[in-house]
Backbone as a chain_set.jsonl record, in Angstrom:
{"seq": "MASFFNEAYRGSPPWDIGRPQAEFVRVANVGGIRGRVLDVGCGTGENAIFFAGLGHEAWGLDAAPLAIEKARTKAVERGARVKFVLGDALHLEELGRRFDTITDCGLFHVFNDEDRRRYVEGLATVLKPGGRLFLLCFSDEEPGTQGPRRVLRKEIEVAFAEGWKVESIEPSRFEVRPDLKDITFSEGGPKAWFVVVRRLSV", "coords": {"N": [[22.645, -5.332, -43.059], [21.41, -2.829, -43.31], [23.586, -1.259, -44.004], [24.217, -2.239, -46.533], [21.97, -1.417, -48.049], [22.182, 1.311, -47.667], [24.52, 1.913, -49.081], [23.586, 1.268, -51.608], [21.9, 3.398, -52.107], [23.627, 5.409, -52.701], [23.775, 5.57, -55.336], [21.449, 4.96, -57.936], [19.293, 2.707, -57.146], [17.706, -0.299, -58.497], [14.983, -0.358, -57.785], [14.244, 2.219, -57.258], [12.325, 4.249, -58.689], [11.442, 6.794, -59.111], [8.81, 7.515, -58.787], [5.627, 6.651, -57.263], [4.947, 3.152, -56.678], [2.869, 1.345, -58.932], [0.869, -0.377, -57.903], [0.233, 0.667, -55.395], [-0.728, 3.143, -56.018], [-3.01, 2.386, -57.398], [-4.502, 1.141, -55.322], [-4.861, 3.337, -53.626], [-6.447, 4.926, -55.276], [-8.888, 3.668, -55.239], [-9.735, 4.069, -52.722], [-8.507, 2.602, -50.704], [-6.364, 3.318, -49.081], [-6.186, 4.663, -45.975], [-6.642, 7.13, -43.404], [-4.037, 7.712, -40.991], [-0.913, 6.947, -42.304], [1.707, 4.594, -42.606], [4.656, 4.031, -44.311], [6.678, 1.434, -44.53], [10.113, 0.797, -44.765], [10.686, 2.828, -46.594], [12.434, 3.891, -48.485], [13.427, 6.321, -50.811], [11.13, 7.743, -50.525], [8.884, 7.95, -52.3], [6.299, 6.659, -52.267], [5.227, 7.45, -49.759], [5.215, 10.253, -50.022], [3.386, 10.498, -52.076], [1.049, 9.56, -50.775], [0.773, 11.567, -48.858], [0.167, 13.687, -50.524], [-2.424, 13.104, -51.12], [-3.729, 13.889, -48.964], [-3.365, 12.495, -46.615], [-2.051, 11.85, -43.308], [1.161, 11.175, -43.426], [3.787, 8.901, -42.889], [7.172, 7.807, -43.159], [9.514, 5.204, -42.898], [12.866, 4.149, -42.715], [15.917, 2.259, -42.66], [18.198, 3.129, -43.849], [20.357, 5.756, -43.877], [20.99, 7.478, -46.092], [18.815, 7.105, -47.77], [16.712, 8.192, -46.271], [17.609, 10.808, -46.072], [17.484, 11.605, -48.781], [14.731, 11.299, -49.171], [13.652, 13.224, -47.428], [14.612, 15.53, -48.63], [13.29, 15.453, -51.129], [10.645, 15.744, -50.216], [10.628, 18.341, -49.205], [11.23, 19.782, -51.537], [8.956, 19.263, -53.023], [6.954, 20.256, -51.542], [5.644, 18.618, -49.721], [4.159, 17.288, -46.81], [5.567, 15.148, -44.844], [6.479, 12.792, -42.392], [9.534, 11.653, -42.062], [11.421, 9.007, -40.848], [14.403, 7.818, -39.503], [15.006, 4.583, -38.88], [14.624, 1.251, -37.445], [13.005, -1.406, -38.903], [12.494, -3.669, -37.484], [11.956, -2.862, -34.991], [9.514, -1.471, -34.583], [7.846, -0.593, -32.596], [9.121, 1.466, -31.359], [8.378, 3.764, -32.605], [6.205, 4.835, -31.338], [3.609, 5.366, -32.152], [0.378, 4.694, -33.623], [-1.138, 3.318, -36.536], [-3.488, 3.676, -39.24], [-3.251, 2.535, -41.693], [-0.766, 0.559, -43.238], [1.969, 0.358, -45.431], [4.09, -1.735, -47.346], [6.606, -1.883, -49.441], [8.519, -3.92, -50.876], [10.044, -4.729, -48.651], [9.439, -6.873, -46.872], [10.427, -9.21, -48.1], [13.171, -9.184, -47.683], [13.924, -10.211, -45.278], [15.211, -12.798, -43.107], [13.906, -15.933, -41.784], [13.545, -15.699, -38.952], [13.774, -12.922, -38.484], [11.677, -12.098, -40.05], [9.493, -13.031, -38.585], [9.754, -11.417, -36.287], [9.361, -8.947, -37.46], [6.668, -9.044, -38.343], [5.423, -9.286, -35.87], [6.082, -6.782, -34.865], [4.7, -5.115, -36.645], [2.132, -5.648, -35.803], [2.01, -4.221, -33.45], [1.818, -1.578, -34.179], [-0.164, -1.184, -36.048], [-3.503, -0.349, -36.159], [-6.287, -2.187, -34.787], [-8.353, -3.634, -37.215], [-7.184, -2.157, -39.17], [-5.331, -2.039, -42.3], [-2.68, -3.772, -43.947], [-0.8, -3.288, -46.788], [1.086, -5.029, -49.026], [3.874, -5.523, -51.065], [5.797, -7.918, -52.507], [8.629, -9.91, -53.621], [7.939, -12.662, -55.729], [7.889, -16.252, -55.729], [7.607, -17.071, -58.279], [9.199, -15.606, -59.897], [11.875, -16.112, -62.013], [15.314, -17.347, -61.758], [18.067, -16.009, -59.769], [18.7, -13.434, -59.288], [18.48, -10.451, -57.393], [16.257, -10.113, -54.52], [15.243, -12.514, -51.952], [12.929, -15.025, -52.87], [9.403, -15.367, -52.335], [7.044, -17.645, -51.138], [3.552, -18.204, -51.633], [2.406, -19.641, -49.522], [4.155, -19.063, -47.437], [3.531, -16.432, -46.854], [0.927, -16.72, -45.914], [1.409, -18.239, -43.612], [3.018, -16.477, -42.119], [1.208, -14.509, -41.399], [-0.699, -15.753, -39.844], [-1.709, -15.631, -37.242], [-3.715, -13.48, -35.492], [-4.27, -11.934, -37.635], [-5.982, -11.375, -40.779], [-5.655, -12.676, -43.879], [-6.575, -11.128, -46.655], [-6.279, -11.047, -49.413], [-4.086, -12.401, -51.899], [-2.418, -11.642, -54.613], [-1.095, -12.135, -57.928], [1.46, -9.982, -59.17], [3.551, -7.27, -60.295], [6.773, -5.815, -59.836], [7.631, -2.509, -60.543], [10.524, -1.414, -62.135], [13.571, 0.427, -62.76], [13.539, 1.644, -66.094], [15.748, 1.029, -67.732], [16.635, -1.342, -66.763], [14.694, -3.332, -66.466], [14.211, -5.231, -68.485], [16.56, -6.456, -68.722], [17.681, -7.543, -66.396], [15.6, -8.78, -64.995], [12.417, -10.541, -65.233], [10.57, -10.021, -68.267], [8.683, -7.096, -68.298], [8.998, -6.57, -65.673], [9.98, -7.632, -62.32], [8.375, -10.537, -61.041], [5.792, -10.544, -58.627], [4.068, -10.7, -55.421], [1.042, -9.189, -54.505], [-0.284, -8.221, -51.563], [-2.975, -8.132, -49.305], [-3.689, -7.538, -46.026], [-5.541, -7.743, -43.066], [-5.587, -6.376, -39.826], [-6.655, -8.053, -37.028], [-9.136, -7.503, -34.45], [-8.15, -7.322, -31.08]], "CA": [[21.687, -5.111, -44.133], [21.218, -1.388, -43.489], [24.743, -0.706, -44.702], [24.073, -2.624, -47.943], [21.001, -0.533, -48.695], [22.697, 2.683, -47.665], [25.444, 2.009, -50.213], [22.786, 1.256, -52.84], [21.319, 4.725, -52.319], [24.628, 6.348, -53.218], [23.42, 5.682, -56.745], [20.01, 4.797, -58.184], [19.008, 1.271, -57.161], [16.685, -0.669, -59.484], [13.612, -0.132, -57.321], [14.016, 3.649, -57.038], [11.857, 4.573, -60.034], [11.081, 8.205, -59.211], [7.365, 7.676, -58.65], [5.088, 5.551, -56.454], [4.637, 1.914, -57.385], [1.515, 1.377, -59.487], [-0.098, -1.079, -57.056], [-0.199, 1.539, -54.3], [-1.563, 4.165, -56.656], [-4.305, 1.735, -57.668], [-5.218, 0.978, -54.051], [-5.268, 4.669, -53.174], [-7.493, 5.441, -56.156], [-10.173, 3.046, -54.883], [-10.035, 4.386, -51.329], [-7.965, 1.632, -49.763], [-5.428, 3.959, -48.161], [-7.03, 5.422, -45.053], [-6.136, 7.679, -42.162], [-2.594, 7.875, -40.833], [-0.269, 5.895, -43.101], [3.137, 4.343, -42.443], [5.33, 3.265, -45.367], [7.844, 0.818, -43.897], [11.109, 0.592, -45.802], [10.162, 3.834, -47.539], [13.398, 4.312, -49.492], [13.516, 7.774, -51.005], [9.903, 8.394, -50.116], [7.877, 8.21, -53.326], [4.958, 6.241, -51.856], [4.766, 8.298, -48.652], [4.931, 11.588, -50.569], [2.13, 10.341, -52.815], [-0.049, 9.488, -49.814], [0.619, 12.902, -48.277], [-0.485, 14.508, -51.527], [-3.849, 12.781, -51.102], [-4.283, 14.433, -47.732], [-3.14, 11.625, -45.463], [-0.88, 12.024, -42.454], [2.039, 10.131, -43.956], [5.08, 8.649, -42.277], [8.029, 6.852, -43.843], [10.614, 4.72, -42.06], [13.886, 3.364, -43.397], [17.148, 2.122, -41.882], [19.317, 3.658, -44.624], [20.414, 7.217, -43.722], [20.952, 8.178, -47.374], [17.443, 7.054, -48.279], [15.921, 9.172, -45.514], [18.08, 12.138, -46.487], [16.904, 11.894, -50.095], [13.287, 11.424, -49.012], [13.361, 14.528, -46.823], [14.88, 16.556, -49.645], [12.172, 15.399, -52.069], [9.438, 16.273, -49.588], [10.769, 19.8, -49.16], [11.151, 20.291, -52.912], [7.602, 19.098, -53.561], [5.994, 20.847, -50.611], [4.873, 17.539, -49.1], [4.351, 17.155, -45.361], [5.753, 13.745, -44.497], [7.407, 12.552, -41.293], [10.47, 10.585, -42.406], [12.109, 8.565, -39.639], [15.492, 6.842, -39.619], [14.705, 3.597, -37.849], [14.724, -0.178, -37.707], [11.682, -2.012, -39.081], [12.326, -4.733, -36.492], [11.633, -2.215, -33.717], [8.498, -0.487, -34.939], [7.225, -0.062, -31.388], [9.821, 2.682, -30.965], [7.728, 4.92, -33.226], [5.268, 5.416, -30.387], [2.403, 5.767, -32.869], [-0.388, 3.637, -34.279], [-1.503, 3.727, -37.882], [-4.685, 3.079, -39.832], [-2.8, 1.813, -42.886], [0.682, 0.384, -43.4], [2.39, -0.173, -46.728], [5.423, -2.343, -47.407], [6.965, -2.053, -50.848], [9.826, -4.528, -51.069], [10.817, -4.957, -47.427], [9.144, -8.193, -46.304], [11.219, -10.287, -48.699], [14.607, -9.127, -47.362], [14.179, -10.781, -43.952], [15.274, -14.237, -42.887], [12.698, -16.419, -41.121], [13.418, -15.154, -37.602], [13.488, -11.49, -38.581], [10.319, -11.959, -40.595], [8.582, -13.203, -37.446], [9.855, -10.207, -35.471], [8.779, -7.859, -38.235], [5.208, -9.155, -38.296], [5.037, -8.944, -34.504], [6.183, -5.333, -34.744], [3.579, -4.532, -37.384], [0.93, -5.781, -34.977], [2.026, -3.221, -32.374], [1.624, -0.21, -34.684], [-1.342, -1.118, -36.909], [-4.723, -0.402, -35.367], [-7.227, -3.259, -35.123], [-9.175, -3.285, -38.362], [-6.346, -1.522, -40.182], [-4.826, -2.938, -43.342], [-1.327, -3.764, -44.478], [-0.677, -3.569, -48.223], [2.455, -5.523, -49.101], [4.348, -5.967, -52.376], [7.052, -8.651, -52.298], [9.058, -10.804, -54.692], [7.249, -13.942, -55.809], [8.674, -17.431, -56.106], [7.454, -17.295, -59.714], [10.265, -14.885, -60.597], [12.975, -17.06, -62.235], [16.671, -16.904, -61.492], [18.447, -15.691, -58.391], [18.99, -12.007, -59.185], [17.578, -9.727, -56.515], [16.02, -10.633, -53.168], [14.646, -13.812, -51.686], [11.581, -15.248, -53.388], [8.456, -15.681, -51.273], [5.934, -18.516, -51.494], [2.234, -17.817, -51.123], [2.204, -20.296, -48.226], [4.94, -18.346, -46.434], [2.755, -15.246, -46.476], [-0.195, -17.194, -45.105], [1.938, -18.652, -42.31], [3.512, -15.298, -41.41], [0.082, -13.713, -40.899], [-1.715, -16.727, -39.423], [-2.258, -15.347, -35.919], [-4.039, -12.086, -35.239], [-4.439, -11.263, -38.92], [-6.752, -12.057, -41.812], [-5.135, -12.433, -45.222], [-7.754, -10.895, -47.496], [-5.974, -11.412, -50.801], [-2.711, -12.532, -52.39], [-2.598, -11.628, -56.057], [0.127, -11.94, -58.724], [1.687, -8.604, -59.568], [4.904, -6.987, -60.795], [7.478, -4.621, -59.4], [8.184, -1.621, -61.547], [11.932, -1.102, -61.9], [14.08, 1.41, -63.713], [13.328, 1.149, -67.463], [16.967, 0.503, -68.34], [17.005, -2.607, -66.138], [13.632, -4.32, -66.301], [14.273, -6.311, -69.467], [17.921, -6.986, -68.731], [17.97, -8.301, -65.19], [14.44, -9.493, -64.477], [11.428, -10.959, -66.224], [10.001, -8.964, -69.096], [7.558, -6.475, -67.611], [9.345, -6.33, -64.275], [10.009, -8.831, -61.491], [7.093, -11.066, -60.582], [5.584, -10.216, -57.226], [2.756, -10.878, -54.811], [0.465, -8.03, -53.838], [-0.974, -8.847, -50.44], [-3.779, -7.281, -48.431], [-3.856, -8.215, -44.752], [-6.236, -6.914, -42.083], [-5.273, -6.651, -38.424], [-7.872, -8.4, -36.307], [-9.323, -6.912, -33.131], [-7.582, -8.179, -30.022]], "C": [[21.49, -3.618, -44.407], [22.37, -0.772, -44.271], [24.698, -1.044, -46.195], [23.14, -1.663, -48.667], [21.484, 0.916, -48.713], [23.66, 2.896, -48.833], [24.684, 2.049, -51.533], [22.239, 2.644, -53.152], [22.363, 5.792, -52.635], [24.435, 6.549, -54.719], [21.915, 5.632, -56.893], [19.711, 3.309, -58.257], [17.822, 0.951, -58.066], [15.262, -0.305, -59.084], [13.26, 1.346, -57.145], [13.627, 4.297, -58.364], [11.39, 6.022, -60.188], [9.595, 8.493, -59.185], [6.857, 6.536, -57.76], [4.837, 4.308, -57.305], [3.163, 1.87, -57.746], [0.486, 0.699, -58.592], [-0.634, -0.169, -55.957], [-1.023, 2.712, -54.822], [-2.961, 3.601, -56.901], [-5.128, 1.614, -56.384], [-5.719, 2.322, -53.535], [-6.447, 5.187, -53.984], [-8.863, 4.833, -55.868], [-10.482, 3.2, -53.392], [-9.467, 3.432, -50.3], [-7.003, 2.21, -48.74], [-6.238, 4.9, -47.27], [-6.234, 5.959, -43.875], [-4.64, 7.935, -42.153], [-1.886, 6.673, -41.449], [1.22, 5.823, -42.762], [3.632, 3.526, -43.618], [6.632, 2.743, -44.769], [8.849, 0.429, -44.971], [10.85, 1.554, -46.942], [11.143, 4.24, -48.622], [13.446, 5.817, -49.602], [12.147, 8.461, -50.983], [8.788, 8.549, -51.122], [6.457, 7.821, -52.889], [4.412, 7.154, -50.764], [4.415, 9.703, -49.131], [3.625, 11.562, -51.358], [0.945, 10.319, -51.86], [-0.298, 10.851, -49.171], [-0.114, 13.828, -49.237], [-1.976, 14.26, -51.629], [-4.519, 13.257, -49.818], [-4.103, 13.577, -46.504], [-1.991, 12.144, -44.6], [0.059, 10.869, -42.781], [3.366, 10.105, -43.223], [5.848, 7.673, -43.158], [9.18, 6.477, -42.932], [11.576, 3.908, -42.899], [15.141, 3.342, -42.533], [18.358, 2.703, -42.591], [19.348, 5.183, -44.523], [20.333, 7.97, -45.039], [19.552, 8.181, -47.977], [16.583, 8.111, -47.592], [16.323, 10.589, -45.892], [17.468, 12.539, -47.828], [15.391, 12.095, -49.998], [12.918, 12.787, -48.439], [13.588, 15.659, -47.822], [13.747, 16.61, -50.665], [10.932, 16.056, -51.479], [9.474, 17.798, -49.542], [10.58, 20.384, -50.558], [9.727, 20.264, -53.458], [6.526, 19.691, -52.65], [5.111, 19.824, -49.929], [5.194, 17.457, -47.614], [4.373, 15.673, -45.012], [6.745, 13.663, -43.347], [8.291, 11.37, -41.676], [11.362, 10.286, -41.205], [13.21, 7.58, -40.011], [15.295, 5.825, -38.502], [14.731, 2.181, -38.375], [13.321, -0.772, -37.789], [11.446, -3.177, -38.13], [12.041, -4.177, -35.108], [10.6, -1.114, -33.944], [7.832, 0.137, -33.717], [7.879, 1.24, -30.932], [9.233, 3.938, -31.604], [6.769, 5.615, -32.256], [3.981, 5.912, -31.015], [1.68, 4.525, -33.37], [-0.956, 4.196, -35.573], [-2.76, 3.002, -38.344], [-4.33, 2.191, -41.016], [-1.283, 1.707, -42.851], [0.942, -0.168, -44.799], [3.827, -0.674, -46.624], [5.701, -2.636, -48.875], [8.385, -2.593, -50.933], [10.67, -4.701, -49.828], [10.657, -6.377, -46.895], [10.099, -9.262, -46.82], [12.713, -10.232, -48.357], [14.939, -9.862, -46.07], [14.36, -12.294, -43.993], [14.061, -14.65, -42.049], [12.498, -15.789, -39.75], [13.078, -13.671, -37.648], [12.106, -11.237, -39.169], [9.294, -12.077, -39.47], [8.576, -11.946, -36.573], [9.206, -9.019, -36.164], [7.255, -7.884, -38.147], [4.701, -8.844, -36.892], [5.075, -7.432, -34.291], [5.061, -4.623, -35.479], [2.309, -4.557, -36.544], [0.871, -4.739, -33.87], [1.692, -1.822, -32.875], [0.437, -0.076, -35.645], [-2.595, -1.292, -36.056], [-5.562, -1.617, -35.738], [-8.186, -2.804, -36.221], [-8.404, -2.601, -39.473], [-5.782, -2.536, -41.156], [-3.364, -2.675, -43.672], [-1.405, -4.119, -45.956], [0.797, -3.85, -48.501], [2.762, -5.999, -50.516], [5.705, -6.626, -52.181], [7.359, -9.536, -53.496], [8.318, -12.14, -54.592], [8.215, -15.055, -56.189], [8.527, -17.749, -57.586], [8.467, -16.51, -60.54], [11.458, -15.831, -60.785], [14.322, -16.46, -61.85], [16.907, -16.59, -60.031], [18.781, -14.212, -58.212], [17.978, -11.333, -58.269], [17.322, -10.475, -55.223], [15.421, -12.037, -53.151], [13.233, -13.887, -52.281], [10.672, -15.722, -52.25], [7.336, -16.548, -51.834], [4.63, -17.955, -50.935], [2.01, -18.392, -49.716], [2.975, -19.58, -47.128], [4.214, -17.094, -45.954], [1.619, -15.653, -45.549], [0.267, -17.591, -43.708], [2.363, -17.439, -41.483], [2.379, -14.513, -40.755], [-1.06, -14.609, -40.403], [-2.402, -16.342, -38.128], [-2.468, -13.854, -35.717], [-4.275, -11.27, -36.496], [-5.429, -12.048, -39.782], [-6.165, -11.682, -43.16], [-6.338, -12.324, -46.158], [-7.501, -11.238, -48.957], [-4.476, -11.508, -51.008], [-2.817, -12.67, -53.899], [-1.262, -11.477, -56.785], [0.235, -10.488, -59.186], [3.081, -8.497, -60.178], [5.479, -5.801, -60.037], [7.837, -3.799, -60.629], [9.634, -1.339, -61.165], [12.377, -0.079, -62.933], [14.004, 0.849, -65.135], [14.576, 0.549, -68.099], [17.362, -0.851, -67.778], [15.962, -3.7, -66.287], [13.714, -5.479, -67.29], [15.664, -6.951, -69.553], [18.123, -7.962, -67.578], [16.833, -9.204, -64.764], [13.521, -9.937, -65.62], [10.942, -9.758, -67.03], [8.753, -8.41, -68.414], [7.82, -6.193, -66.156], [9.279, -7.6, -63.45], [8.618, -9.25, -61.022], [6.984, -10.919, -59.062], [4.241, -10.741, -56.749], [2.31, -9.535, -54.263], [-0.532, -8.558, -52.819], [-1.754, -7.79, -49.664], [-4.095, -8.082, -47.174], [-4.535, -7.269, -43.77], [-5.859, -7.354, -40.677], [-6.575, -6.914, -37.673], [-7.937, -7.67, -34.96], [-8.797, -7.871, -32.082], [-8.071, -7.701, -28.664]], "O": [[21.413, -3.188, -45.558], [22.168, 0.121, -45.094], [25.095, -0.229, -47.027], [23.456, -1.159, -49.745], [21.223, 1.654, -49.664], [23.622, 3.934, -49.494], [25.069, 2.761, -52.461], [22.126, 3.025, -54.317], [22.016, 6.959, -52.818], [24.867, 7.549, -55.293], [21.184, 6.194, -56.076], [19.857, 2.704, -59.319], [17.019, 1.834, -58.369], [14.434, 0.019, -59.935], [12.099, 1.682, -56.909], [14.478, 4.827, -59.078], [10.988, 6.431, -61.278], [9.167, 9.596, -59.525], [7.576, 5.563, -57.53], [4.551, 4.404, -58.499], [2.31, 2.301, -56.97], [-0.658, 1.149, -58.524], [-1.818, -0.226, -55.622], [-1.914, 3.208, -54.132], [-3.964, 4.264, -56.64], [-6.313, 1.947, -56.368], [-6.853, 2.437, -53.068], [-7.349, 5.82, -53.434], [-9.887, 5.421, -56.216], [-11.38, 2.543, -52.866], [-9.891, 3.443, -49.144], [-6.843, 1.656, -47.652], [-6.894, 5.821, -47.758], [-5.281, 5.333, -43.409], [-4.051, 8.322, -43.163], [-2.218, 5.525, -41.153], [1.899, 6.844, -42.646], [3.099, 2.452, -43.901], [7.568, 3.506, -44.53], [8.489, -0.195, -45.969], [10.8, 1.159, -48.107], [10.74, 4.875, -49.596], [13.499, 6.516, -48.59], [12.024, 9.621, -51.376], [7.807, 9.232, -50.825], [5.514, 8.578, -53.12], [3.261, 7.585, -50.834], [3.421, 10.278, -48.689], [2.848, 12.514, -51.304], [-0.059, 10.988, -52.105], [-1.446, 11.242, -48.964], [-0.921, 14.657, -48.815], [-2.715, 15.091, -52.155], [-5.716, 13.055, -49.613], [-4.64, 13.902, -45.445], [-1.074, 12.795, -45.099], [-0.224, 9.718, -42.448], [3.983, 11.14, -42.971], [5.256, 6.821, -43.82], [9.758, 7.338, -42.268], [11.159, 3.075, -43.704], [15.402, 4.275, -41.773], [19.439, 2.769, -42.007], [18.445, 5.842, -45.037], [19.671, 9.006, -45.108], [19.152, 9.15, -48.622], [15.825, 8.831, -48.242], [15.471, 11.469, -46.018], [16.994, 13.663, -47.995], [14.835, 12.965, -50.669], [11.98, 13.429, -48.911], [12.835, 16.633, -47.847], [13.291, 17.695, -51.026], [10.25, 16.829, -52.151], [8.471, 18.46, -49.807], [9.857, 21.364, -50.736], [9.335, 21.123, -54.248], [5.335, 19.63, -52.957], [3.964, 20.115, -49.592], [6.354, 17.545, -47.212], [3.329, 15.03, -44.902], [7.742, 14.386, -43.331], [7.855, 10.221, -41.622], [11.973, 11.183, -40.624], [12.973, 6.621, -40.746], [15.403, 6.159, -37.322], [14.845, 1.94, -39.577], [12.539, -0.652, -36.847], [10.31, -3.628, -37.983], [11.901, -4.938, -34.15], [10.798, 0.032, -33.54], [7.317, 1.253, -33.783], [7.269, 2.026, -30.207], [9.554, 5.052, -31.191], [6.55, 6.824, -32.341], [3.326, 6.795, -30.461], [2.271, 3.456, -33.522], [-1.22, 5.393, -35.688], [-3.059, 1.888, -37.913], [-5.024, 1.216, -41.304], [-0.597, 2.658, -42.476], [0.226, -1.046, -45.281], [4.657, -0.109, -45.911], [5.098, -3.53, -49.469], [9.343, -1.828, -51.047], [11.893, -4.811, -49.926], [11.64, -7.011, -46.509], [10.533, -10.126, -46.058], [13.451, -11.152, -48.71], [16.111, -10.112, -45.788], [13.744, -12.983, -44.805], [13.272, -13.795, -41.648], [11.383, -15.384, -39.419], [12.191, -13.214, -36.927], [11.446, -10.26, -38.815], [8.336, -11.306, -39.415], [7.515, -11.471, -36.169], [8.574, -8.183, -35.517], [6.629, -6.853, -37.902], [3.66, -8.205, -36.739], [4.209, -6.87, -33.621], [4.527, -3.631, -34.984], [1.514, -3.617, -36.566], [-0.216, -4.407, -33.397], [1.317, -0.96, -32.08], [0.074, 1.04, -36.017], [-2.724, -2.271, -35.32], [-5.549, -2.039, -36.895], [-8.755, -1.715, -36.15], [-8.9, -2.475, -40.592], [-5.756, -3.736, -40.881], [-2.887, -1.54, -43.677], [-2.003, -5.127, -46.33], [1.655, -3.005, -48.242], [2.008, -6.78, -51.096], [6.657, -5.979, -51.744], [6.474, -9.871, -54.283], [8.107, -12.669, -53.5], [9.215, -14.834, -56.872], [9.242, -18.607, -58.104], [8.584, -16.724, -61.746], [12.005, -16.31, -59.791], [14.458, -15.253, -61.647], [16.069, -16.864, -59.172], [19.11, -13.782, -57.106], [16.779, -11.599, -58.347], [18.082, -11.374, -54.864], [15.141, -12.641, -54.186], [12.457, -12.935, -52.201], [11.122, -16.393, -51.321], [6.751, -16.232, -52.87], [4.619, -17.311, -49.886], [1.489, -17.709, -48.835], [2.496, -19.497, -45.997], [4.282, -16.744, -44.776], [1.378, -15.011, -44.527], [-0.417, -17.306, -42.725], [2.097, -17.381, -40.283], [2.559, -13.923, -39.689], [-2.235, -14.262, -40.529], [-3.566, -16.688, -37.926], [-1.523, -13.067, -35.764], [-4.458, -10.055, -36.43], [-5.678, -13.23, -39.544], [-6.174, -10.512, -43.544], [-7.028, -13.31, -46.417], [-8.413, -11.674, -49.66], [-3.698, -10.792, -50.378], [-3.258, -13.703, -54.403], [-0.383, -10.761, -56.307], [-0.759, -9.856, -59.542], [3.704, -9.5, -60.527], [4.748, -4.891, -59.645], [8.295, -4.34, -61.635], [9.932, -1.059, -60.004], [11.64, 0.237, -63.866], [14.368, -0.305, -65.358], [14.467, -0.354, -68.929], [18.321, -1.457, -68.254], [16.302, -4.883, -66.24], [13.324, -6.598, -66.958], [15.901, -7.86, -70.348], [18.659, -9.055, -67.755], [17.07, -10.285, -64.225], [13.814, -9.734, -66.798], [10.908, -8.63, -66.537], [7.873, -9.167, -68.004], [6.966, -5.637, -65.466], [8.596, -8.55, -63.833], [7.794, -8.412, -60.655], [7.945, -11.137, -58.324], [3.397, -11.166, -57.538], [3.092, -8.822, -53.634], [-1.492, -9.247, -53.162], [-1.252, -6.697, -49.401], [-4.689, -9.158, -47.24], [-4.14, -6.109, -43.658], [-5.817, -8.546, -40.375], [-7.485, -6.085, -37.686], [-6.911, -7.274, -34.408], [-8.978, -9.084, -32.185], [-7.714, -8.282, -27.639]]}, "num_chains": 1, "name": "protein.A"}
């Protein structure tokens, strides 16, 4: 999977829009992003750089070397202090850090059932009790088969059934490159779920 995404970053993949996704900007604007932030599957770093610009200690993790290389270059060019890490989202414990907030923009939906379970277990090791995960993933309401696996609302609820509280699951959209959104996906961008999950005290 990492090799697939690394090849995608040799060009400009549909999701690499050159700015943070609107849902995360909205959440940040109402104070939802707090403390030390980890953007898992950070790609070329737009969300993490945005969080750093708001004064947060921001980290970004991705398994694609080209994505991390591009993210680090952007951070230098923009004067943003972000810790970008080349790493596996299925081994988050290797970060050796805990975070107040975690964001996932388009990673959850790439995993098969077993890896999804491992991913959620890993999130639990690095998100502080009381911390929140903000997750944007493809929705089963997006027609066709182009792009990643579609996710049912029930699948989200099951994935975060133990040790978590799902606070909201709301219909949303992914922003994609303007030259693609009306060609490949639904008008207005691919249909998505925007999910807010709180880590319970253990």
